[in-house]
N, C-alpha and C positions, 0 to 999 in steps of 0.2 A: 552364442547361439539363442532362438526364440522361435519357441512353439506355442501354436495357439489352442488354447485346450478349452472347455465350456465352463462356465461360470459355476457351473449346477452339475453337482459332481460328487462321488469318491475321492477322496484326496490322494489315492494311491494311483491316480491321471498326473495330476502335477506335481509330484512326490518323485514320480518315474522320471521326468523333464530336467528335475532340481538336479534329482543324482546321477543325472550325466553332464552337471556342470552345467546345462542351457539354463535358460530364462524361461519357465510360462507364464504366457500371455494366455489374459483370459477376456474369452468372448461373451455377448450377451444370447442369451435365450430367446425363443420366437412360445406360443402359445404351442407349440409339441414339446414344448421344455426340453429341446436339445439346443444345441447350438447354432444360430440363426446365422443361414450362410449371406445372410443381407450386410454383417458389420465385418465379412472379413477382410475387404478392401481397405476399411478405415485400420484397421489391426494390421498392414503389412509392411514391414521395411524392410532392410538390405540383411537380417538379420536377418530374419523368418527363414526356419529349415523343413517348417512341418504340420501339419494340424493334426489333431487326434479330436476326431469325430465320437462322442461316446452313444454306443444307446441303452438308455435307461429305463431298466423299470418292464423292461417286455416291451419298449416303443420306438420304431428304427429313428433315426439321425436321416433328414433330406439328404443322400449321400448323393444324387447326380449335380446340383452346383457348389459341392463344397470337392468334389474330385475333378469339377472344370476348372473352380479356379488352381486350386494345383497344377495341375500342369500349365495353365497357361504361364503362372509364375515360379515352376521348378521347383514344387514342394513335393516331400511324400506326405502318401495319409494312411495313417494310421490306427485303425477300427481298434478302439474300445468295445469288446463284445461281452463283457464278464455277465452283464445283469440280462443278455437277448442270447443266452447260445440256442441254435434254431430256428430264429427269426431269419426273415428277408426283408431284400428291397427290391422291386419292378423284378422279381424272380431269381434274383440273385442273391445266397446265403449272404448274411454278415458275415465278413471276415476273409470276403471273396474279393470287392470291393475295391479297396484298398491295397496298398501298396504289401500291410501286414496288420492280420485279427489276432489283438490278444485275448484269452479267453479264461476263465476262472473255473475251480472244480471245487471251493469252499466250500464248505457244509450249509452255507448259506445261499447257494444258486440252484439252480435249475434241477443240476444233477452235480453231486460232491463225492468226491474222492480224497478226501483228507484236507486237504491246503495245497497249493501250487499250481499251475495252469498250462494253455495251452498255446501255440504260435501258429498260427497259418501262414505262410506267405503266397501271394499270387505269382510271385513268377520266381522259378529258381538262383541258381547262379551266387553272388556274393554275399544279397542283405539274408539268405539261408543260412548259408557257411558261419556268418556271424554271430548269428542267434545259436547254433549249436556251439561255436568258439564261447561267448556268453559266459555258458553254465559250464565250462569248464578251465576254469581261467583265464581264459583271455587266449592264451596260444596254445593248450595243452591237447586241443582238438584236431589234429593232424596229421598226414602220414606218415610225416619226417616229422616227431611230438619235436626236436628242441630245437631245430634249424632256422636260420635268419630268414626275414622277411622277403616275399617271394612278391610281394606290393607294398606301398607306403601304406601306411596304416593297418598291414595285416594282422600286426600283435598289437594288444589293445590290454589294460587292468580289465580281467574280469571276474567272474565269483562261480561259486558252485551251489546257486540256488538253483535246483532243480527238484522233480519227484520225487522221492523216493519210488524204488519198485514192489512196494506192497502200496501205496497209491495210485499211482501207475497201473498195479493191475485192477484196483479196485473202478478205475474210471472208466481202462476197456470195457469192462464190464455195464456200466452204466450209461457209456456213449450210445449204445443199440435203442435204449429205451426212450432217447429224446423227443425220435419222433411223435412217441406216443403218448408223453410228456405235453411235449407243446399244443398236439390236438385237444388234451381235454381242456388244456385251458382257455384256448378258442371256443372251444365248445360253451365252458360256465361264461365266460366274457361276454361273449354274441348272446346267451339265452337273457344276461342280466342286463344287460345296455338295452332288449327288445324292452324292457317292461319299463322303462323311463321316458322321461322325454324332454320337452323346453322348461328352464323356469326362470323368473325374472332376473335376470343380473348375474345369473350365471353361466358358466365357463367351462365347457368338457375339454381336457387336452387333447390339442388336436393332433390328427392321425397323419403321418407321410408316408404309411402305404399299409390300407387296413387288413387288408388280405395279408401281409405280411408278419406284422404283432402279434404277439404273443398277450401281451392283455392279461399278464395275471395281479396286476395292480388296476385299479380304478383311482384316477387320478381327477381335480376337478378344482375351478378359482371361484368362488363365491363374490359380490362384490364387495363385499367390505372383510376387514380380520373379522368384527363381529360375528356378522352371519356366518364364518366359518367356526369362529368356538363354536358359537350355540349351534351348527350341525356337526356338531364331532360327539360335543359332549347330547346332542339330543339320542344320538345314535349309539354311542356307550351305552347307555339308560335299556336301548331296546335290544342291547348284546352284540351292535355288531363293535368290533373296535375301526376307530378313526381317526388315523396322524393329523395332527396340524399343531403347526410349530408357533406360529405366531412372530411378532414382528420384535419380540426379544428373543428371536430362540438365540441366538450368534452371540453370549457376552464376548467382548472381548478381551483376551488372557493377554494380552502383550503388558508385560508390567513395567517397560522401559517406556513402552509409546506414552503411556498413563503420566510416567511419571516426569521424562524430559521434554519438550516440545522438538527437539534436534531429533528423537528417534521418532516422530508422531511425523515424519516428510514422509506420503507413501510416495514408492517409486510411480511411475507415468504410467505405467501398467496393469497396474493392482488397486488403482481408486478403486473407492465403493463406485463414484457416482460412473463410471464405464460403463455398471453394467445396472440399472437402473429397472430392468423386467425381472431379471435372476432375486434380486433383493425385496420387491414387489411381491411376483411369483409366490418366492418361495415363503415368504410371511402369510401369505392367503392360501397358499394350496392344502386341500383337504385328497389323503391317501385313505385308501380301502384296499385289505388283500383279502383276494378272495383264494378259493383252494380247490386242487384238481379235479378235487372227489365229491363235489358238492351235485348234486342227484337234480335231476329240472323243480321238482317240489323244494329243494333247496332255493337252487337261484329264482323261483317264483317270490319265495319269500322276503329272501335278503332285498332284492327288487322295489318291492311292495311295501318294508320298513324303510328303504332309502327313499320309495318314492313320497312317501307320506312325511319323514320329516324333511325333505326338500320343499315339498307345496308348502308345510308350515311356515315352513321360516324364509323362504324366500318370496311371497306371499307380498 
């Protein structure tokens, strides 16, 4: 089986596919830095079973064409919402558009409960039942616990990977705070962006739903890697942390790939040239983090500093 995943994202998305015994197939991205729906037809095979759009960095993926493609081809849509809880797409909360939504409550997310996550299922039934079974050993969560299968495939190898009672309690307290957190981030993002303009050769991250995005990070693509490095350095000197990875940010740690040509042969579904935009954008991308507690004055100062740097470097 194959599952289509975006070429940029946290490794857990494709790792989950591999742990199921399936093959992750990487789709290129567009200027929203999310999975490009236009790439899906070229990746479809008789083995394709699902698509996992990931809502990165508080910005939502373009779900409508992804869901339409999936429905036309009998595929499941599994939304990776770990980085964008509380975001929405055309009025619908992320995690409610696809067949299933996955959320994280690790300490690095908008709401933290320690470690672990949550799952939403658009429709009940067998999918929801299997999700509960998975965290109970695969077959222990049933009214008649050790009975034979009631239907083919009901019993399967599962895990005991689930939230502890303590983490669940913390998460339940944190969840009601999410709407206010999202509102604060949207206010800060909007105020900063209102103080910025257009700069030669620079492209802002495209939004698939400006009203539904959270925007706890600001991302843009300068024209060249040299400009990206100069912008990041200038912002750092001005007191604003800026992330820029550059073209050499991902060294190849595959020892056998380097030692023997035999092991250097890439599988058809994971050759780097299949995702040229992901490689290009990832190298040029500059990332700025914002804080939900910025005041209006903080936002104005942030925007003024960023504007001055961009005008100077992109001139």
